[in-house]
C-alpha atoms as one frame of an Amber mdcrd trajectory, in Angstrom:
protein
 -14.487  42.967 -56.092 -14.821  40.682 -53.610 -18.319  39.819 -52.214 -20.150
  39.134 -48.978 -17.617  40.691 -46.773 -17.318  44.196 -45.278 -14.330  46.303
 -44.395 -11.706  43.939 -43.298 -10.002  45.389 -39.774  -6.715  43.626 -39.759
  -4.453  44.412 -36.846  -0.499  43.359 -36.172   1.449  43.198 -39.429   4.785
  41.703 -39.076   6.199  38.845 -41.101   2.941  36.778 -41.767   0.104  39.380
 -40.783   1.291  41.697 -43.890   1.637  39.300 -46.623  -1.992  37.990 -45.196
  -3.899  41.810 -45.046  -1.901  42.368 -48.835  -3.665  38.819 -50.601  -6.919
  40.278 -48.987  -6.041  43.765 -50.671  -4.940  42.150 -54.163  -8.245  39.832
 -53.764 -10.658  42.619 -53.954 -11.924  42.604 -50.001 -12.058  46.749 -47.931
  -8.872  46.896 -45.714  -8.422  48.430 -42.616  -4.776  48.270 -40.971  -2.671
  48.562 -38.307   0.135  47.596 -35.910   2.058  48.735 -32.934   5.285  49.031
 -34.616   5.413  52.606 -36.599   7.723  51.273 -39.395   5.133  48.022 -39.428
   2.154  50.358 -40.806   5.221  52.548 -42.609   5.916  48.624 -44.791   2.110
  47.902 -45.126   0.790  51.171 -46.568   3.911  50.628 -49.019   2.717  47.657
 -50.218  -0.477  49.323 -50.561  -2.462  48.037 -47.819  -4.540  50.910 -46.514
  -3.278  51.582 -43.486  -5.503  53.631 -40.085  -4.093  55.651 -36.608  -4.989
  52.936 -34.290  -6.680  49.857 -33.110 -10.156  51.301 -32.724  -9.683  53.324
 -35.655  -9.390  50.095 -37.991 -11.860  48.313 -36.066 -14.866  51.066 -36.317
 -17.087  50.209 -38.941 -15.152  46.526 -39.678 -17.865  43.749 -39.763 -14.339
  41.762 -39.162 -11.580  41.511 -37.061  -8.577  39.721 -38.331  -6.036  39.867
 -35.248  -2.559  38.213 -35.160  -0.664  39.618 -32.083   3.119  37.871 -31.066
   0.982  36.274 -27.900  -2.784  35.514 -25.925  -2.321  38.751 -22.918  -1.585
  41.482 -25.982  -4.894  39.856 -27.479  -7.154  39.322 -24.119  -6.254  43.772
 -23.130  -6.655  44.382 -26.865  -9.783  42.815 -26.412 -10.325  44.078 -22.842
  -8.735  47.973 -23.133  -6.021  48.789 -21.271  -6.057  52.706 -21.212  -9.031
  52.878 -22.407 -11.777  51.175 -24.040 -10.739  47.848 -25.811 -11.815  46.106
 -29.188 -14.362  44.419 -28.679 -16.278  47.901 -27.046 -15.577  49.413 -30.372
 -17.006  47.450 -32.465 -20.654  47.130 -34.106 -22.332  44.888 -32.319 -22.524
  40.906 -33.908 -19.000  42.167 -34.739 -16.892  38.360 -36.144 -13.641  38.570
 -34.059 -11.413  36.555 -35.979  -8.255  35.217 -34.522  -5.390  34.020 -36.449
  -2.722  33.992 -33.865  -0.667  31.363 -32.377  -1.678  31.323 -28.894  -2.642
  29.800 -25.837  -5.342  27.197 -25.411  -6.789  28.470 -22.253  -6.487  32.299
 -23.659  -8.472  31.669 -27.026 -11.565  30.242 -25.222 -11.315  33.271 -23.044
 -10.775  35.538 -25.387 -14.332  34.136 -27.524 -16.117  34.335 -24.262 -15.345
  38.151 -23.620 -15.995  38.558 -28.052 -19.613  36.328 -27.013 -19.833  38.182
 -24.073 -19.825  41.489 -25.554 -22.583  40.406 -28.421 -20.033  39.445 -31.176
 -18.631  36.417 -33.011 -15.631  34.799 -32.516 -12.597  32.244 -34.433  -9.425
  30.870 -33.495  -7.845  29.629 -37.073  -4.156  30.151 -36.433  -1.706  29.540
 -39.308   0.978  26.686 -40.659   3.559  26.577 -43.508   4.836  30.183 -42.421
   5.818  33.495 -44.921   6.717  31.370 -47.501   2.575  30.043 -47.372   1.220
  33.364 -46.140   3.430  34.720 -49.473   1.857  32.161 -51.895  -1.811  32.372
 -49.975  -1.412  28.630 -49.896  -1.570  28.581 -45.754  -3.373  25.119 -43.551
  -6.019  27.047 -41.243  -6.770  25.195 -38.052 -10.445  26.803 -37.218 -12.274
  26.818 -33.946 -15.766  28.266 -34.123 -19.318  27.473 -35.188 -19.677  26.193
 -37.959 -21.733  29.129 -39.169 -19.328  31.511 -37.809 -17.058  30.182 -39.870
 -18.814  29.290 -43.581 -19.167  33.625 -42.538 -15.392  33.786 -42.596 -14.522
  30.985 -45.627 -14.282  33.213 -48.213 -11.820  35.287 -46.975  -9.238  32.518
 -45.375  -9.969  30.830 -49.098  -7.941  34.118 -50.171  -5.150  33.804 -47.587
  -5.088  30.007 -47.227  -5.054  26.784 -48.960  -6.528  24.140 -46.540  -9.624
  25.141 -44.090  -9.593  22.009 -41.583 -12.660  22.771 -39.031 -10.899  21.144
 -35.674 -13.865  22.170 -33.041 -15.694  24.647 -31.148 -13.925  27.462 -29.791
  -9.802  27.639 -29.036  -9.795  23.809 -31.361  -7.648  25.542 -33.840  -5.205
  26.034 -31.180  -5.373  23.154 -30.090  -4.590  21.191 -33.452  -1.599  24.300
 -33.855   0.050  23.524 -30.435  -0.090  19.680 -31.276   1.464  19.939 -35.365
   4.087  22.207 -34.106   4.982  19.964 -31.182   5.362  17.421 -34.025   7.334
  20.013 -36.037   9.705  20.786 -33.044  11.423  17.125 -32.696  11.152  16.429
 -36.476  12.855  18.975 -36.646  15.449  18.480 -34.285  15.852  14.974 -35.221
  16.450  15.371 -39.032  19.344  18.017 -37.630  20.886  15.609 -36.043  20.653
  13.000 -38.022  22.486  15.570 -41.110  24.586  15.870 -37.821  25.802  12.593
 -38.154  25.790  11.915 -41.673  28.740  14.444 -42.305  30.371  12.793 -38.335
  29.812   8.815 -40.728  31.290  10.257 -44.174  28.342  10.615 -46.254  27.154
  13.948 -48.538  23.784  15.972 -47.560  22.238  14.817 -50.625  22.970  11.362
 -50.122  21.716  11.363 -47.294  18.483  13.400 -48.370  18.075  11.006 -51.240
  18.003   8.266 -48.660  15.687   9.933 -46.242  13.436  11.648 -48.673  12.052
   8.822 -50.108  12.115   6.558 -47.515  10.665   5.792 -43.566  12.382   9.263
 -41.979  10.953  11.162 -44.503   9.236  14.534 -42.948   8.713  18.004 -43.979
  11.130  18.966 -42.128  13.285  17.514 -44.532  11.831  17.783 -48.720  10.264
  21.254 -47.880  12.727  22.880 -44.623  15.962  21.453 -45.460  18.065  22.090
 -42.519  21.903  21.921 -44.541  22.133  24.030 -47.416  21.943  22.042 -51.051
  19.135  20.143 -51.471  16.150  21.356 -51.533  17.537  25.147 -52.847  14.185
  27.482 -51.705  14.861  25.975 -48.111  16.218  28.362 -44.968  19.527  27.152
 -45.487  20.613  28.000 -48.878  20.030  31.847 -46.795  22.083  31.817 -43.997
  18.630  30.491 -41.997  16.868  33.464 -42.023  13.527  33.148 -40.787  10.752
  31.798 -42.036   9.541  30.934 -38.922  12.198  31.688 -36.909  13.451  30.181
 -33.645  11.976  32.525 -31.220   8.509  31.557 -32.241   9.397  27.898 -32.656
  10.668  27.932 -28.902   6.807  30.346 -27.705   4.844  27.318 -30.051   6.613
  24.404 -27.579   6.870  26.969 -24.827   3.010  26.296 -24.959   3.127  22.763
 -26.052   4.677  22.482 -22.652   1.747  24.610 -21.078  -0.557  22.156 -22.540
   1.030  19.002 -21.570   1.906  19.627 -18.097  -1.863  20.702 -17.743  -3.469
  18.044 -19.319  -1.227  15.388 -17.278   0.174  14.292 -20.563   3.506  11.448
 -20.324   5.150  13.252 -23.217   8.766  13.580 -23.101  10.164  14.112 -26.783
   8.016  17.427 -26.212   9.305  18.852 -23.070  13.077  17.857 -24.633  11.987
  20.168 -27.862  10.976  22.714 -25.815  14.123  23.363 -23.755  16.914  22.430
 -26.632  14.457  25.926 -28.947  14.461  28.107 -25.328  18.786  27.934 -25.446
  18.565  28.149 -28.889  17.025  31.691 -28.913  18.813  32.546 -25.774  21.931
  31.704 -27.144  21.532  33.515 -30.681  19.105  32.109 -32.595  16.158  33.598
 -32.269  16.456  35.640 -35.400  17.630  32.916 -37.539  15.205  30.342 -39.262
  13.818  27.456 -35.778  16.572  25.220 -39.219  18.678  26.575 -37.625  19.378
  24.707 -34.491  21.188  22.553 -37.144  24.286  24.653 -36.313  23.852  24.502
 -32.354  23.937  20.347 -32.960  27.072  20.580 -35.197  29.190  22.669 -32.819
  28.132  20.953 -29.640  29.330  17.712 -31.426  32.703  19.532 -32.724  33.089
  20.364 -28.730  32.666  23.892 -28.879  31.129  25.912 -26.490
């Protein structure tokens, strides 16, 4: 049985949140879970995760409130409350609010400010590793927090993740995540274009993979999430691009990167280009497909498809 942490309110039971919550329960943590989507609550209950009827019910009596939300506005609305008291008002004094969503850096810093002003503690800890990492408990957590607050939640983060990186103060975890995912989006496009080019030049997928995976073009987008079926049997390409990490989420994350680029004045070119390509991929049918499925869009355009 896990010790050192009281009840955890786990809010957000989607593709990532559900296996994360499941791992906490399996490790012996006391969890009260909720999601605004009834089907998500039913799925969680079916796996043995204790669920409650509302977010405020989950937070009442919890010592840690873990959120896994789609965006920053949802987080801020939940903290403040929209049609009634928000999470910050319902929580006991000095509750630790642990946000694992991927949101705008400014929203993360505002959420931390709200929590601190309400007499609580705050940690932002977005994740990398996708559904596979969430299920295996091998996620990487990029953490923005005061050192003492990180130590308070380290044991439960270690249940869900294989690597914890303390990136700095509040908001620093989100800053690291947005930079990481910009690299990921750009590299997946590059890998996909290279495989389509290889096809046009007469290379087999396996031959190109065997070169790239051990040469200077090696990257996660090739060796773990390879955009073509065959070379990496566990990649989504072998499951008709079932996510994984959905195209809609990559479009969202690159949109966050674009906002950060614009606010800082960085002279970036590939990041904005990748954001535009994934926005198109999302809008033209790729929202629910794995982000590596962008190779099909590149291939179709290469073959003259509309």
